[in-house]
N, C-alpha and C positions, 0 to 999 in steps of 0.2 A: 504494500500500500504506500500511499504518499508520505505517511509519517516515517516509515522505515527509510524511504528514499532520502527525506530531509535529514534524518539522523545520520545516515551514512555520509551524506555530503558534508555535514558539520564535522564529523570525525575526520574526513579527508582534509578539510581546511585546517583543523587543529594539528594534524600530523604534518601538513605542509609548512605551517607556521613554525612548528618545533624544529623541523629540519632546517628551515631558513634561519632560525635564530642560532642554532648550533653550528651551521656551516655557512657562514657569511661569505666565504670564498666562492661558493656556488652562486650566491646572489650576485656577486660582483662579476662573475663570468657571464651570467645571463644578461646583466646590465650592459656588459661590453658588446654583446651581440644584439642589442635592442633594435637597431635599424633593420638588420636581416630578419629578425623575428617579426617586426611590424610589416615587412614586405610579405612574409609568409601569411600573416593574419589577413592582410588586405587581399592577397590572392585567394585565400579561403572564402572570404566574404563575397568577392566578385564571382568566383565559381559557384558558390551557393546560390547567389541571385540568378546566375545564368541557368543552372540546372532547375531552379524553381520556376523560372519563366518557361523553360522547355517542358517541364512536367505539367505546368498549368494548361498547356495546349492539348494535352490528352490525359486528364486526371483520373480516368477510370482505371480500375484494377482488373483489366479484362484479357490481357495478353501475356504470353511467356509465363514467368513464374510469379507474376503479381498476385493472382488469386491465392496462391499458396503462401506468399509472404504476408498478405493481409490476414489470412487465417492464423498464421503463427503469431503475428503481432496481437491479434485479438485474444488468442489463447494465453499469451504471456500477460496481457493486460488484465484478464479475468482470473488468472491463477491465484489460488490460495497457497500453493506450495509449488516448488520446482522439482522435477520437470513438470511443465503444465500439461493439462489434458488435451488430447488431440480433438479438435472440433469436428473433423471429418470422420474420425474413427472413435466415436463416442465411448467414453469410459476408459480408454487406454491412454497411457502416457505418450506424449509427443516424441516420436523417434526421429527428430530432425534437429539440427543445431539451431539454437535460439539465443545465443549470447548477443549477437548484433541487434536482434529484435528487442531483447531486454534493455539494451543501452538506449535504443530509440524510445521505448516506453518510459524509461526513467526520466529522460529529458522532457518528454511530453508531460509527465506528471508534475515535474518541477515548474513547467511553463503553463500548466492547466489548459492544455490544448486537447480538443476532442480527437477521437481515434482516426477518423477519416483524414483530417488534416495532418495528424501525426504521421500517417503513412507517406504522404506527399513530402513532408519535411524530412523524413528518414531517407527517402530516395535521393533528395537533393543533397543531404548531408553525406551520404555515401559517395556521390560523385565528387563533391568538394574535397572530401578527405582523400580520395584517390588522386586528385590533382595536386593537393598539397604534398602528399607522399612522393609523387613523381618529381615534383619541384625539389624537395629536400634530397632525394636520391641523386638527382643530377648534380646538385651542389656538392654532395659528398664524393661522387665519382670524380668530379673536377678537382676537388681538394686532394685526391689521391694521385693526381698526375705528377710527373717529375717537376714541372714548373709550378710548384705550390704557391709561391709568393704572388705571382700574377693571378693564378687561378683562385686565390683566396679573396680577391677583391669583390666588393659587393656587386659591381657591374658585371663581372665575369660570371658570378654565381647566378645573378638574376637572368642574364642572357641564356645560360645553360638550362636553368630551371624553366624559363619561358619556352625554349625550344622543346623541352621534354613535355610540358603541359600541352602545348599546341599539337605535338605529335600524338599525345593521348587523345585529345579531342577530335583531331582530324583523321588520323590514320586508323584509329579504332572504329570509326563510324563512316568509312568510305562508302559502304553499301547504301547508307541513307542519302548521301550526295548523288550517287549514281542513280538511285531510284527517283530522286527529285528531278534530275536532268531528263531521264527517260520519260517521266510522267508529263513533262512539259514539251516533249517532242524534240529535244535537243540530242543530236547524235545519230538518230535513226536506228532502225532495227538491225541493220547490218553491223554497226559498231557494237551494239550491246549483245548481239548474238555471237560475235567474234570473241568478246570478253567473256561471255558465258554467264 
């Protein structure tokens, strides 16, 4: 329930404050990277808004694994204990991983958001987290190159991360762009037939 979620969040804050108090060198290291951290946060917010806009164009949970994800989210939300009961296989425990759904439900409980909107926010959050992770990974890979001094600059990390995020957004969804072109009569059947 929401009370347990709030208590767990309070304990997390207390533990974080205790670590920060005892290890001020960690706080100084984080403060030293504040510009890069703010770039990452801004990227997350921008990607979240983008994915939310895209998701708003087709908000129903009707294709691919969306009905199953909505079922798992509903089961987690209504659960009195874990693992939750499977809504589709009444009376049996859910035999599907549900940690991500639990995290989405926890966030929604803290924000007091209804379940339908929670699903949309969860999908947008997953996309934004994927983009932020790819951005960070590109920066880490760049930092491991032989020319670390130049690679460690904020500009170099931002460019590498930007290329990685753009690749994630564009290359991962080339099919959608191809379908959009074909639906508007661009390219002709010969080109799309040749591509397959």
